DRENPA-3360 file (N, C-alpha, C; in nm, 2 decimals, always signed):
BEGIN
1 = MKPTKPYE = +11.67/+8.30/+5.68/+11.54/+8.26/+5.74/+11.57/+8.18/+5.86 ~ +11.50/+8.21/+5.97/+11.52/+8.15/+6.10/+11.47/+8.01/+6.09 ~ +11.55/+7.91/+6.13/+11.50/+7.77/+6.12/+11.39/+7.74/+6.22 ~ +11.30/+7.65/+6.18/+11.19/+7.62/+6.27/+11.24/+7.55/+6.40 ~ +11.20/+7.60/+6.51/+11.24/+7.54/+6.64/+11.18/+7.40/+6.65 ~ +11.26/+7.30/+6.67/+11.21/+7.16/+6.68/+11.11/+7.15/+6.80 ~ +11.00/+7.07/+6.77/+10.91/+7.03/+6.88/+10.84/+7.15/+6.94 ~ +10.83/+7.26/+6.87/+10.77/+7.39/+6.92/+10.63/+7.37/+6.97;
9 = SKFAEVPS = +10.56/+7.28/+6.90/+10.42/+7.26/+6.93/+10.38/+7.12/+6.90 ~ +10.33/+7.05/+7.00/+10.29/+6.91/+6.98/+10.14/+6.90/+7.02 ~ +10.12/+6.91/+7.15/+9.98/+6.90/+7.20/+9.90/+7.03/+7.18 ~ +9.98/+7.14/+7.16/+9.91/+7.27/+7.14/+9.81/+7.27/+7.03 ~ +9.84/+7.18/+6.92/+9.75/+7.18/+6.81/+9.62/+7.11/+6.84 ~ +9.62/+7.03/+6.95/+9.50/+6.96/+6.99/+9.44/+7.02/+7.11 ~ +9.31/+7.06/+7.11/+9.25/+7.12/+7.23/+9.26/+7.03/+7.35 ~ +9.27/+7.08/+7.47/+9.29/+7.01/+7.59/+9.19/+6.90/+7.61;
17 = NETVRCVQ = +9.06/+6.93/+7.59/+8.96/+6.83/+7.61/+8.97/+6.71/+7.51 ~ +9.02/+6.74/+7.39/+9.03/+6.64/+7.29/+9.15/+6.55/+7.33 ~ +9.26/+6.61/+7.38/+9.37/+6.53/+7.43/+9.32/+6.43/+7.54 ~ +9.24/+6.48/+7.63/+9.19/+6.40/+7.74/+9.11/+6.28/+7.69 ~ +9.02/+6.31/+7.59/+8.94/+6.20/+7.53/+9.03/+6.10/+7.46 ~ +9.13/+6.15/+7.39/+9.22/+6.06/+7.31/+9.30/+5.97/+7.41 ~ +9.35/+6.03/+7.52/+9.43/+5.95/+7.61/+9.34/+5.84/+7.68 ~ +9.22/+5.88/+7.72/+9.13/+5.79/+7.79/+9.09/+5.68/+7.69;
25 = RTLDTWAE = +9.07/+5.71/+7.57/+9.03/+5.61/+7.47/+9.15/+5.52/+7.44 ~ +9.27/+5.57/+7.44/+9.39/+5.49/+7.43/+9.40/+5.39/+7.54 ~ +9.38/+5.44/+7.66/+9.39/+5.35/+7.78/+9.28/+5.24/+7.78 ~ +9.16/+5.28/+7.73/+9.05/+5.18/+7.72/+9.08/+5.07/+7.62 ~ +9.17/+5.10/+7.52/+9.20/+5.00/+7.42/+9.34/+4.94/+7.44 ~ +9.39/+4.94/+7.56/+9.53/+4.90/+7.59/+9.56/+4.76/+7.54 ~ +9.47/+4.67/+7.54/+9.50/+4.53/+7.49/+9.53/+4.53/+7.34 ~ +9.49/+4.63/+7.27/+9.51/+4.63/+7.12/+9.65/+4.68/+7.09;
33 = WAEGTDRG = +9.71/+4.76/+7.17/+9.84/+4.81/+7.14/+9.96/+4.76/+7.23 ~ +9.92/+4.70/+7.34/+10.03/+4.66/+7.44/+10.14/+4.57/+7.37 ~ +10.10/+4.48/+7.29/+10.20/+4.39/+7.23/+10.30/+4.47/+7.14 ~ +10.25/+4.57/+7.07/+10.34/+4.65/+6.98/+10.44/+4.73/+7.05 ~ +10.43/+4.74/+7.19/+10.53/+4.83/+7.26/+10.67/+4.76/+7.27 ~ +10.67/+4.63/+7.24/+10.81/+4.56/+7.24/+10.90/+4.62/+7.13 ~ +10.84/+4.70/+7.04/+10.92/+4.77/+6.94/+11.02/+4.88/+7.00 ~ +10.98/+4.92/+7.13/+11.07/+5.01/+7.20/+11.03/+5.16/+7.19;
41 = VLTPYQFL = +10.91/+5.18/+7.13/+10.86/+5.32/+7.12/+10.71/+5.32/+7.17 ~ +10.67/+5.45/+7.20/+10.53/+5.47/+7.24/+10.48/+5.59/+7.17 ~ +10.35/+5.59/+7.13/+10.29/+5.72/+7.09/+10.27/+5.81/+7.21 ~ +10.26/+5.94/+7.19/+10.24/+6.03/+7.30/+10.12/+5.99/+7.38 ~ +10.01/+5.95/+7.31/+9.89/+5.92/+7.38/+9.90/+5.79/+7.46 ~ +9.98/+5.69/+7.41/+10.01/+5.57/+7.48/+10.09/+5.60/+7.61 ~ +10.19/+5.69/+7.60/+10.27/+5.72/+7.71/+10.18/+5.79/+7.82 ~ +10.10/+5.89/+7.78/+10.01/+5.96/+7.87/+9.91/+5.86/+7.93;
49 = ALILWAIK = +9.86/+5.76/+7.86/+9.77/+5.66/+7.91/+9.84/+5.58/+8.01 ~ +9.96/+5.55/+7.99/+10.04/+5.47/+8.09/+10.06/+5.54/+8.22 ~ +10.09/+5.67/+8.21/+10.10/+5.76/+8.32/+9.97/+5.77/+8.40 ~ +9.86/+5.79/+8.33/+9.73/+5.79/+8.39/+9.70/+5.66/+8.47 ~ +9.72/+5.55/+8.40/+9.70/+5.42/+8.46/+9.78/+5.40/+8.59 ~ +9.91/+5.45/+8.59/+10.00/+5.42/+8.70/+9.97/+5.51/+8.82 ~ +9.92/+5.63/+8.80/+9.92/+5.73/+8.92/+9.78/+5.76/+8.96 ~ +9.68/+5.73/+8.89/+9.55/+5.77/+8.94/+9.50/+5.67/+9.04;
57 = TPEASAQD = +9.42/+5.72/+9.13/+9.37/+5.64/+9.24/+9.23/+5.58/+9.20 ~ +9.18/+5.48/+9.27/+9.05/+5.42/+9.24/+8.94/+5.53/+9.26 ~ +8.97/+5.63/+9.34/+8.86/+5.73/+9.37/+8.87/+5.85/+9.27 ~ +8.96/+5.84/+9.17/+8.98/+5.95/+9.08/+8.85/+5.98/+9.00 ~ +8.81/+6.10/+9.00/+8.70/+6.15/+8.92/+8.74/+6.18/+8.78 ~ +8.64/+6.20/+8.69/+8.67/+6.24/+8.55/+8.75/+6.37/+8.55 ~ +8.72/+6.46/+8.64/+8.80/+6.58/+8.65/+8.94/+6.56/+8.69 ~ +8.96/+6.46/+8.78/+9.09/+6.43/+8.83/+9.17/+6.37/+8.71;
65 = EALIIDGW = +9.11/+6.28/+8.63/+9.18/+6.23/+8.52/+9.22/+6.33/+8.42 ~ +9.13/+6.42/+8.39/+9.16/+6.53/+8.30/+9.27/+6.62/+8.35 ~ +9.28/+6.64/+8.48/+9.38/+6.72/+8.54/+9.52/+6.65/+8.52 ~ +9.52/+6.52/+8.54/+9.64/+6.44/+8.53/+9.69/+6.45/+8.38 ~ +9.60/+6.42/+8.29/+9.64/+6.41/+8.15/+9.69/+6.55/+8.10 ~ +9.61/+6.65/+8.13/+9.65/+6.78/+8.08/+9.78/+6.83/+8.14 ~ +9.80/+6.81/+8.27/+9.92/+6.85/+8.33/+10.04/+6.78/+8.28 ~ +10.03/+6.65/+8.26/+10.14/+6.57/+8.21/+10.17/+6.60/+8.07;
73 = ARVLLNQM = +10.07/+6.62/+7.99/+10.09/+6.66/+7.85/+10.17/+6.79/+7.84 ~ +10.14/+6.88/+7.92/+10.22/+7.01/+7.92/+10.36/+6.99/+7.96 ~ +10.38/+6.91/+8.06/+10.52/+6.88/+8.11/+10.60/+6.81/+8.01 ~ +10.53/+6.71/+7.94/+10.60/+6.63/+7.84/+10.64/+6.72/+7.72 ~ +10.55/+6.81/+7.68/+10.58/+6.91/+7.57/+10.69/+6.99/+7.61 ~ +10.70/+7.05/+7.73/+10.81/+7.13/+7.77/+10.94/+7.06/+7.77 ~ +10.94/+6.93/+7.81/+11.06/+6.85/+7.82/+11.11/+6.82/+7.68 ~ +11.02/+6.80/+7.58/+11.06/+6.77/+7.45/+11.12/+6.90/+7.38;
81 = RNGIPALH = +11.07/+7.01/+7.42/+11.13/+7.13/+7.37/+11.28/+7.15/+7.42 ~ +11.31/+7.07/+7.52/+11.44/+7.08/+7.58/+11.53/+6.96/+7.56 ~ +11.50/+6.88/+7.46/+11.59/+6.78/+7.43/+11.54/+6.64/+7.40 ~ +11.43/+6.60/+7.45/+11.38/+6.46/+7.42/+11.33/+6.47/+7.27 ~ +11.39/+6.38/+7.19/+11.35/+6.38/+7.04/+11.22/+6.32/+7.01 ~ +11.15/+6.38/+6.92/+11.03/+6.32/+6.86/+11.08/+6.24/+6.75 ~ +11.03/+6.11/+6.73/+11.07/+6.02/+6.63/+10.97/+6.00/+6.53 ~ +11.01/+5.98/+6.40/+10.92/+5.94/+6.30/+10.86/+5.80/+6.33;
89 = PVTLLPIE = +10.73/+5.78/+6.32/+10.67/+5.65/+6.36/+10.71/+5.53/+6.27 ~ +10.77/+5.56/+6.15/+10.81/+5.45/+6.07/+10.96/+5.43/+6.07 ~ +11.03/+5.54/+6.05/+11.18/+5.53/+6.04/+11.25/+5.53/+6.18 ~ +11.17/+5.58/+6.28/+11.23/+5.60/+6.41/+11.35/+5.70/+6.41 ~ +11.36/+5.78/+6.31/+11.46/+5.89/+6.31/+11.40/+6.02/+6.37 ~ +11.48/+6.10/+6.43/+11.43/+6.23/+6.49/+11.37/+6.31/+6.38 ~ +11.26/+6.38/+6.41/+11.20/+6.48/+6.32/+11.19/+6.61/+6.39 ~ +11.17/+6.72/+6.31/+11.16/+6.85/+6.36/+11.03/+6.92/+6.31;
97 = GHHSPSEW = +11.00/+7.03/+6.36/+10.89/+7.11/+6.31/+10.76/+7.08/+6.39 ~ +10.65/+7.12/+6.34/+10.52/+7.11/+6.40/+10.45/+6.98/+6.36 ~ +10.42/+6.90/+6.46/+10.35/+6.77/+6.43/+10.25/+6.74/+6.53 ~ +10.13/+6.69/+6.48/+10.03/+6.65/+6.58/+10.07/+6.52/+6.65 ~ +10.01/+6.49/+6.76/+10.04/+6.38/+6.84/+10.04/+6.24/+6.77 ~ +9.96/+6.24/+6.66/+9.95/+6.11/+6.59/+10.06/+6.09/+6.49 ~ +10.15/+6.19/+6.48/+10.26/+6.19/+6.38/+10.40/+6.16/+6.43 ~ +10.41/+6.13/+6.56/+10.54/+6.10/+6.61/+10.53/+6.01/+6.73;
105 = VLSIQHAQ = +10.65/+5.95/+6.77/+10.66/+5.86/+6.88/+10.78/+5.90/+6.96 ~ +10.79/+5.85/+7.08/+10.91/+5.86/+7.16/+10.96/+5.73/+7.21 ~ +11.09/+5.72/+7.23/+11.14/+5.59/+7.27/+11.11/+5.56/+7.41 ~ +11.10/+5.44/+7.45/+11.08/+5.40/+7.59/+11.20/+5.45/+7.67 ~ +11.32/+5.44/+7.62/+11.43/+5.49/+7.69/+11.42/+5.64/+7.73 ~ +11.38/+5.72/+7.63/+11.36/+5.86/+7.66/+11.24/+5.89/+7.75 ~ +11.14/+5.80/+7.74/+11.02/+5.81/+7.83/+11.07/+5.79/+7.97 ~ +11.15/+5.69/+7.99/+11.20/+5.66/+8.13/+11.29/+5.77/+8.18;
113 = EFLDSLPI = +11.37/+5.83/+8.09/+11.46/+5.94/+8.13/+11.37/+6.06/+8.18 ~ +11.27/+6.08/+8.10/+11.17/+6.19/+8.14/+11.11/+6.17/+8.28 ~ +11.07/+6.05/+8.30/+11.01/+6.02/+8.43/+11.11/+6.03/+8.54 ~ +11.23/+5.98/+8.52/+11.34/+5.98/+8.62/+11.38/+6.12/+8.66 ~ +11.35/+6.22/+8.57/+11.39/+6.36/+8.60/+11.28/+6.43/+8.69 ~ +11.18/+6.36/+8.72/+11.07/+6.41/+8.80/+11.06/+6.35/+8.94 ~ +11.00/+6.42/+9.03/+11.00/+6.36/+9.17/+10.92/+6.23/+9.18 ~ +10.82/+6.21/+9.09/+10.75/+6.08/+9.09/+10.77/+6.01/+8.96;
121 = GFGVERAL = +10.79/+5.88/+8.97/+10.81/+5.81/+8.84/+10.78/+5.66/+8.87 ~ +10.80/+5.58/+8.76/+10.78/+5.44/+8.77/+10.86/+5.37/+8.66 ~ +10.87/+5.24/+8.66/+10.94/+5.17/+8.56/+10.86/+5.15/+8.43 ~ +10.89/+5.22/+8.33/+10.80/+5.22/+8.21/+10.80/+5.07/+8.15 ~ +10.92/+5.02/+8.13/+10.93/+4.88/+8.07/+10.86/+4.78/+8.16 ~ +10.88/+4.79/+8.29/+10.82/+4.70/+8.38/+10.66/+4.71/+8.37 ~ +10.61/+4.83/+8.36/+10.47/+4.84/+8.35/+10.42/+4.79/+8.22 ~ +10.49/+4.82/+8.11/+10.45/+4.77/+7.98/+10.46/+4.62/+7.97;
129 = QHFREQAA = +10.55/+4.56/+8.04/+10.56/+4.41/+8.04/+10.43/+4.35/+8.10 ~ +10.39/+4.42/+8.21/+10.26/+4.38/+8.27/+10.14/+4.39/+8.17 ~ +10.14/+4.50/+8.09/+10.04/+4.52/+7.99/+10.04/+4.40/+7.89 ~ +10.17/+4.37/+7.85/+10.18/+4.27/+7.74/+10.14/+4.13/+7.80 ~ +10.18/+4.10/+7.92/+10.14/+3.97/+7.98/+9.99/+3.96/+7.99 ~ +9.93/+4.06/+8.04/+9.78/+4.06/+8.05/+9.71/+4.05/+7.92 ~ +9.77/+4.12/+7.82/+9.71/+4.10/+7.68/+9.72/+3.96/+7.63 ~ +9.84/+3.90/+7.65/+9.86/+3.77/+7.61/+9.77/+3.67/+7.68;
137 = LGKKGGVL = +9.75/+3.69/+7.81/+9.66/+3.60/+7.88/+9.52/+3.61/+7.83 ~ +9.48/+3.73/+7.79/+9.35/+3.75/+7.73/+9.33/+3.68/+7.61 ~ +9.43/+3.67/+7.52/+9.42/+3.60/+7.40/+9.41/+3.45/+7.42 ~ +9.47/+3.40/+7.53/+9.47/+3.26/+7.56/+9.35/+3.22/+7.64 ~ +9.27/+3.32/+7.67/+9.15/+3.29/+7.75/+9.18/+3.30/+7.90 ~ +9.30/+3.35/+7.93/+9.33/+3.36/+8.07/+9.35/+3.23/+8.15 ~ +9.39/+3.13/+8.08/+9.40/+3.00/+8.15/+9.53/+3.00/+8.24 ~ +9.51/+2.97/+8.37/+9.62/+2.97/+8.46/+9.58/+2.86/+8.57;
145 = TLDDAIAQ = +9.68/+2.77/+8.60/+9.65/+2.67/+8.70/+9.68/+2.73/+8.84 ~ +9.63/+2.67/+8.94/+9.66/+2.72/+9.08/+9.81/+2.71/+9.11 ~ +9.87/+2.60/+9.07/+10.01/+2.58/+9.10/+10.10/+2.69/+9.03 ~ +10.06/+2.72/+8.91/+10.13/+2.83/+8.84/+10.11/+2.96/+8.91 ~ +9.99/+2.99/+8.95/+9.95/+3.12/+9.01/+10.03/+3.13/+9.14 ~ +10.04/+3.03/+9.22/+10.11/+3.03/+9.35/+10.26/+3.05/+9.32 ~ +10.31/+2.98/+9.22/+10.46/+2.99/+9.19/+10.49/+3.14/+9.15 ~ +10.40/+3.20/+9.07/+10.42/+3.34/+9.03/+10.41/+3.44/+9.15;
153 = RKGGKNKP = +10.33/+3.40/+9.25/+10.32/+3.50/+9.36/+10.43/+3.48/+9.47 ~ +10.50/+3.37/+9.47/+10.60/+3.34/+9.57/+10.71/+3.45/+9.55 ~ +10.75/+3.51/+9.65/+10.85/+3.61/+9.65/+10.81/+3.73/+9.56 ~ +10.68/+3.75/+9.55/+10.63/+3.85/+9.46/+10.58/+3.98/+9.53 ~ +10.65/+4.02/+9.64/+10.61/+4.13/+9.71/+10.59/+4.26/+9.63 ~ +10.68/+4.28/+9.53/+10.68/+4.40/+9.45/+10.63/+4.37/+9.31 ~ +10.56/+4.26/+9.29/+10.50/+4.23/+9.16/+10.35/+4.26/+9.16 ~ +10.30/+4.31/+9.05/+10.16/+4.34/+9.05/+10.08/+4.21/+9.03;
161 = WTDSQVSV = +9.96/+4.21/+9.09/+9.88/+4.09/+9.08/+9.81/+4.10/+8.94 ~ +9.80/+3.99/+8.87/+9.73/+3.99/+8.74/+9.59/+3.95/+8.76 ~ +9.50/+3.97/+8.67/+9.36/+3.93/+8.68/+9.35/+3.78/+8.70 ~ +9.43/+3.70/+8.63/+9.42/+3.56/+8.63/+9.46/+3.51/+8.77 ~ +9.57/+3.57/+8.83/+9.62/+3.53/+8.96/+9.51/+3.55/+9.06 ~ +9.44/+3.67/+9.06/+9.34/+3.70/+9.15/+9.22/+3.60/+9.14 ~ +9.18/+3.57/+9.02/+9.07/+3.48/+9.00/+9.10/+3.34/+9.05 ~ +9.21/+3.29/+9.01/+9.25/+3.15/+9.05/+9.27/+3.14/+9.20;
169 = ISQAVQDD = +9.34/+3.23/+9.25/+9.38/+3.22/+9.40/+9.25/+3.25/+9.48 ~ +9.17/+3.34/+9.44/+9.04/+3.37/+9.51/+8.96/+3.24/+9.52 ~ +8.95/+3.17/+9.41/+8.87/+3.04/+9.41/+8.93/+2.94/+9.50 ~ +9.07/+2.93/+9.50/+9.14/+2.84/+9.59/+9.11/+2.87/+9.74 ~ +9.11/+3.00/+9.77/+9.08/+3.05/+9.90/+8.94/+3.00/+9.95 ~ +8.84/+3.01/+9.85/+8.71/+2.97/+9.88/+8.70/+2.82/+9.91 ~ +8.79/+2.74/+9.83/+8.79/+2.60/+9.85/+8.87/+2.55/+9.97 ~ +8.98/+2.61/+9.99/+9.08/+2.55/+10.09/+9.10/+2.64/+10.21;
177 = GLKAIAKR = +9.05/+2.76/+10.20/+9.07/+2.85/+10.31/+9.19/+2.95/+10.29 ~ +9.17/+3.07/+10.35/+9.27/+3.18/+10.33/+9.41/+3.14/+10.39 ~ +9.41/+3.08/+10.51/+9.54/+3.05/+10.57/+9.62/+2.95/+10.50 ~ +9.55/+2.85/+10.45/+9.61/+2.74/+10.37/+9.68/+2.79/+10.25 ~ +9.61/+2.87/+10.17/+9.67/+2.93/+10.05/+9.78/+3.03/+10.08 ~ +9.76/+3.11/+10.18/+9.86/+3.21/+10.21/+9.99/+3.13/+10.25 ~ +9.98/+3.02/+10.32/+10.10/+2.94/+10.36/+10.17/+2.89/+10.24 ~ +10.09/+2.84/+10.14/+10.15/+2.79/+10.02/+10.23/+2.90/+9.94;
185 = IGISHQTL = +10.17/+3.02/+9.95/+10.24/+3.13/+9.88/+10.36/+3.18/+9.95 ~ +10.35/+3.17/+10.09/+10.46/+3.22/+10.17/+10.44/+3.36/+10.22 ~ +10.31/+3.40/+10.24/+10.28/+3.53/+10.29/+10.18/+3.51/+10.40 ~ +10.15/+3.62/+10.48/+10.06/+3.61/+10.58/+9.92/+3.61/+10.53 ~ +9.82/+3.56/+10.60/+9.68/+3.55/+10.55/+9.63/+3.69/+10.54 ~ +9.68/+3.79/+10.63/+9.63/+3.93/+10.62/+9.67/+3.99/+10.49 ~ +9.80/+3.96/+10.46/+9.85/+4.02/+10.33/+9.78/+3.97/+10.21 ~ +9.75/+3.84/+10.21/+9.67/+3.78/+10.10/+9.53/+3.83/+10.09;
193 = STALNRDR = +9.47/+3.85/+10.21/+9.33/+3.90/+10.21/+9.33/+4.04/+10.16 ~ +9.43/+4.12/+10.20/+9.43/+4.26/+10.15/+9.45/+4.27/+10.00 ~ +9.54/+4.18/+9.95/+9.57/+4.18/+9.80/+9.45/+4.13/+9.72 ~ +9.38/+4.03/+9.77/+9.26/+3.98/+9.69/+9.14/+4.08/+9.70 ~ +9.13/+4.16/+9.81/+9.02/+4.24/+9.82/+9.04/+4.39/+9.78 ~ +9.16/+4.41/+9.73/+9.20/+4.55/+9.68/+9.11/+4.59/+9.57 ~ +9.06/+4.71/+9.57/+8.98/+4.76/+9.46/+9.06/+4.78/+9.34 ~ +9.03/+4.71/+9.23/+9.10/+4.71/+9.11/+9.02/+4.77/+8.99;
201 = KGRGPKAM = +8.92/+4.84/+9.03/+8.83/+4.90/+8.92/+8.91/+5.01/+8.85 ~ +8.89/+5.02/+8.72/+8.96/+5.12/+8.64/+9.01/+5.07/+8.51 ~ +9.06/+5.16/+8.43/+9.10/+5.12/+8.30/+9.24/+5.05/+8.31 ~ +9.27/+4.97/+8.20/+9.40/+4.90/+8.20/+9.39/+4.77/+8.26 ~ +9.50/+4.70/+8.26/+9.50/+4.56/+8.32/+9.51/+4.57/+8.47 ~ +9.39/+4.59/+8.54/+9.39/+4.61/+8.68/+9.49/+4.71/+8.73 ~ +9.46/+4.83/+8.69/+9.56/+4.94/+8.70/+9.61/+4.96/+8.85 ~ +9.53/+4.94/+8.95/+9.57/+4.97/+9.08/+9.62/+4.84/+9.15;
209 = AHRYG = +9.66/+4.74/+9.08/+9.71/+4.62/+9.14/+9.84/+4.65/+9.22 ~ +9.92/+4.75/+9.16/+10.05/+4.78/+9.23/+10.10/+4.91/+9.17 ~ +10.15/+4.99/+9.26/+10.22/+5.11/+9.21/+10.36/+5.08/+9.17 ~ +10.40/+5.11/+9.04/+10.53/+5.07/+8.99/+10.64/+5.16/+9.04 ~ +10.75/+5.10/+9.07/+10.87/+5.18/+9.11/+10.99/+5.14/+9.03;
% end
């Protein structure tokens, strides 16, 4: 008897439009699962939600999101057929055969290797840490002092802006002026103005705050 080919079908068992809805719903509920990613694994829907969050633009339509999700789901499935192991969600041991997306996870390490093999990618752990920090701030009520916000932004050219930083520093700009706050942070007032006025609408913890590299 010919053995079952591992990972022969993952997303194929779920209609494309259902996959899109599941990924969008997963991204909408990011604060509920962000903390659990410190375990070192992601569900396939969480991984696709992270990809959607990282690469879609503020102008992305519903059709654009569906195109991103469906395309990346197919590429991920193909890559898993060629070596990335699907892991049991409890034991974290490799599993074989046919499994729906809710029955397996992949390691963050393998997720990063998958992205690194493609022309476009980002730091998975870095992005997830941003998710966790934003979720933690949400639980604490988002309390952040101006001094803390400024300290976090100093030397932060490649760091994403958090909701709390934008809120606190925007208020300080109204009170003390753009140039004064920009000087305290150590950036130009043009750079600060651009950062504070950037369109951050979208799912996730201000998804368009920064493109991860």
